[in-house]
C-alpha positions in Angstrom: 7.5 -19.9 0.0 8.8 -22.2 -2.8 6.7 -21.6 -6.0 6.5 -24.6 -8.0 7.3 -24.9 -11.7 5.3 -26.3 -14.5 6.9 -29.6 -14.2 7.5 -30.2 -10.7 5.6 -31.9 -7.8 7.4 -31.3 -4.2 10.1 -30.0 -6.3 11.1 -33.0 -8.0 11.1 -33.5 -11.7 7.6 -34.8 -12.1 7.2 -37.6 -15.0 4.7 -36.8 -17.9 1.3 -38.2 -17.1 -2.0 -38.4 -18.5 -4.2 -35.4 -18.7 -7.2 -35.8 -15.9 -10.7 -35.2 -16.2 -11.1 -32.0 -14.4 -14.3 -30.7 -13.1 -14.9 -26.7 -12.7 -16.9 -25.6 -9.7 -17.7 -22.0 -10.0 -19.2 -20.1 -6.7 -21.8 -17.5 -8.0 -23.6 -17.3 -4.7 -24.3 -14.3 -2.8 -27.4 -11.6 -2.6 -25.0 -8.6 -4.1 -26.1 -6.1 -1.5 -23.4 -3.8 -2.4 -24.6 -3.7 -5.9 -28.2 -3.9 -5.3 -28.5 -7.0 -7.1 -26.5 -10.5 -7.7 -23.1 -8.8 -9.1 -22.5 -12.3 -10.9 -24.8 -11.3 -13.2 -23.6 -7.6 -13.4 -22.5 -6.5 -17.1 -18.8 -6.4 -17.7 -18.1 -5.2 -21.1 -21.7 -6.2 -22.1 -21.4 -9.5 -20.7 -22.6 -10.9 -17.3 -19.7 -11.1 -15.0 -20.1 -14.9 -14.6 -20.0 -15.4 -18.0 -16.3 -14.6 -18.4 -14.6 -17.1 -16.4 -17.2 -19.8 -17.3 -16.6 -19.4 -20.8 -12.9 -19.8 -20.5 -13.0 -23.1 -18.4 -15.9 -24.2 -21.3 -13.0 -23.8 -24.2 -10.3 -26.3 -22.3 -10.3 -29.7 -23.1 -9.1 -30.7 -19.8 -12.6 -29.4 -18.2 -15.2 -31.8 -18.9 -17.7 -30.4 -16.6 -18.4 -27.3 -15.0 -21.0 -26.9 -12.1 -22.2 -23.5 -10.8 -23.5 -22.9 -7.6 -25.6 -19.9 -7.1 -28.4 -18.6 -4.7 -31.9 -20.7 -5.4 -34.0 -17.9 -6.6 -31.1 -17.4 -9.1 -31.2 -20.8 -10.8 -33.2 -19.9 -13.8 -31.4 -16.6 -14.1 -27.9 -17.6 -14.1 -28.5 -20.5 -15.9 -29.8 -18.5 -18.9 -27.1 -16.4 -18.7 -24.6 -19.4 -19.1 -26.7 -21.1 -21.9 -26.4 -17.7 -23.6 -22.9 -17.4 -23.2 -22.8 -20.6 -25.0 -21.6 -22.6 -21.7 -23.0 -26.3 -21.0 -23.0 -26.4 -17.5 -24.8 -27.6 -14.2 -26.7 -25.2 -12.1 -27.3 -25.8 -8.3 -28.3 -24.0 -5.2 -25.7 -23.0 -2.8 -25.0 -23.2 0.8 -25.5 -20.8 3.8 -21.9 -20.0 3.3 -19.0 -20.1 0.7 -17.6 -23.7 2.0 -21.3 -24.9 1.7 -21.6 -24.0 -1.6 -18.4 -25.3 -2.6 -19.4 -28.7 -1.0 -22.6 -28.8 -2.9 -20.7 -28.1 -6.2 -18.3 -30.8 -5.0 -21.2 -33.1 -4.8 -22.8 -32.4 -8.2 -19.7 -33.4 -10.2 -19.6 -36.5 -12.0 -18.2 -39.8 -10.7 -15.8 -40.0 -13.6 -14.4 -36.3 -12.6 -10.9 -36.8 -11.2 -9.8 -33.6 -10.3 -11.6 -30.3 -9.8 -10.8 -26.7 -9.0 -12.9 -23.8 -7.1 -13.4 -20.7 -8.8 -15.0 -17.4 -7.3 -17.5 -16.2 -10.2 -16.7 -12.7 -9.4 -13.2 -13.1 -10.6 -13.9 -12.9 -14.2 -10.0 -12.4 -15.8 -8.6 -16.0 -15.2 -7.1 -17.1 -18.2 -6.6 -20.6 -19.5 -2.7 -20.4 -19.0 -3.4 -19.6 -15.0 -5.8 -22.7 -15.1 -3.1 -25.0 -16.5 -0.3 -23.5 -14.3 -2.3 -24.6 -11.5 -3.3 -27.9 -12.8 0.0 -29.1 -13.3 1.1 -29.6 -9.8 -1.9 -31.7 -8.9 -1.2 -35.7 -7.6 -2.8 -37.5 -5.3 -1.8 -36.0 -1.9 -0.8 -32.8 -3.6 -3.1 -29.3 -4.3 -2.1 -26.0 -5.2 -3.6 -22.7 -5.3 -2.9 -19.5 -7.4 -1.1 -16.4 -5.7 0.4 -12.8 -5.7 2.4 -11.6 -3.2 1.6 -9.3 -0.6 2.8 -5.7 -1.4 1.5 -3.7 1.3 3.3 -4.6 5.2 0.8 -6.8 7.2 0.0 -5.9 10.8 -1.6 -8.2 13.3 -3.9 -6.3 15.5 -5.6 -7.3 18.4 -9.6 -6.7 17.7 -10.8 -5.8 21.6 -8.1 -3.2 21.8 -6.5 -2.3 18.1 -3.2 -2.3 19.3 -0.9 -4.1 16.8 0.5 -7.4 18.3 2.6 -8.2 15.6 4.3 -7.3 11.9 4.9 -10.8 9.9 7.6 -10.7 7.5 6.7 -9.7 4.1 8.5 -12.1 1.6 6.7 -14.7 3.6 3.1 -13.3 2.7 1.1 -14.6 -0.6 -2.3 -13.3 -1.0 -4.9 -16.5 -2.4 -6.6 -16.3 -5.3 -9.0 -18.8 -7.2 -9.0 -21.6 -8.9 -8.0 -23.6 -6.0 -6.8 -27.2 -7.4 -7.0 -31.0 -6.0 -8.0 -34.0 -6.8 -11.1 -34.7 -6.4 -11.1 -37.4 -3.6 -8.4 -35.3 -1.5 -10.8 -32.3 -2.2 -14.1 -34.2 -0.7 -12.0 -35.5 2.0 -10.9 -32.0 3.3 -14.2 -30.6 3.0 -15.9 -33.8 4.8 -13.1 -32.8 7.7 -14.0 -29.6 7.8 -17.9 -30.3 8.0 -17.0 -33.0 10.6 -14.7 -30.5 13.1 -17.3 -27.6 12.4 -14.9 -25.2 10.6 -15.9 -22.7 8.5 -13.1 -21.9 5.8 -12.7 -18.6 3.9 -10.8 -20.7 1.2 -10.6 -24.6 0.2 -6.6 -24.3 0.6 -7.6 -23.7 4.2 -9.2 -27.0 4.4 -6.5 -29.0 2.5 -4.1 -27.5 4.5 -5.6 -28.9 7.9 -6.3 -32.2 6.4 -2.6 -32.9 5.4 -2.1 -32.1 1.8 0.7 -30.6 0.4 -0.7 -27.4 -0.9 1.8 -25.8 -3.9 1.6 -22.0 -4.6 1.7 -21.1 -8.2 2.4 -17.7 -9.3 -1.1 -15.9 -10.3 -1.9 -12.4 -11.8 -3.4 -8.7 -10.6 -5.7 -9.1 -13.0 -7.4 -12.0 -11.8 -9.0 -10.0 -8.9 -11.9 -10.2 -7.0 -14.9 -7.5 -7.9 -16.0 -7.0 -4.3 -16.6 -3.2 -3.9 -18.6 -1.0 -6.5 -15.1 0.9 -7.8 -13.9 -2.8 -8.7 -16.5 -2.5 -11.5 -15.0 0.4 -12.8 -11.2 -1.4 -12.7 -13.1 -4.3 -14.6 -14.4 -1.9 -17.7 -10.9 -0.4 -17.8 -9.5 -3.7 -18.4 -11.8 -4.9 -21.0 -11.3 -1.7 -22.7 -7.7 -2.6 -22.5 -8.0 -5.7 -23.8 -10.3 -4.6 -26.8 
């Protein structure tokens, strides 16, 4: 997989461009059944998980608007947590799926927003350096996402028989992270095509790929992990202690 440099688009040296007006969509929906409450509000290092990434985006001059999608019953609490963290944003109800929640956030962006990226609120340790690296390849027809190489050998298994069918070449496998980036019009077109075709995608890059856009893989970071299981909280707290 070709990893584009910060000044390349499609492997060709890109000319300097004016800064785009970026919108950030943070997906913070989900009922947090593994944690007993919405995990986006669980404290890490004394701060609600969601506010870590939101604060990074709020400090970036390129990001002129932040939209957060969450469960309807948690709108007020999520909005208060972000306000307490000094983050100015718009909080809107999410949809029944992650894809639907992203679409709600996308349509809530102001018309002046030219490009957008989508981030999982359960990835608290994204940095501005990673975000800017992901922004670099984006242009009309070109999108990007953060990725890290897969370290385990992956097996394709028949779900009915549990028999291994094949072993993909590991050097070609990369694990997707967020943020995932695109021009706003391109991302909206990809989502609308997914809705029209009845696609339930697990990430935005999948929608962009099937819509014909070139999606560039940008190196991410192991620290940009997603808090999915309770044991991930211990890892997150350890990382906060190490940073402090």
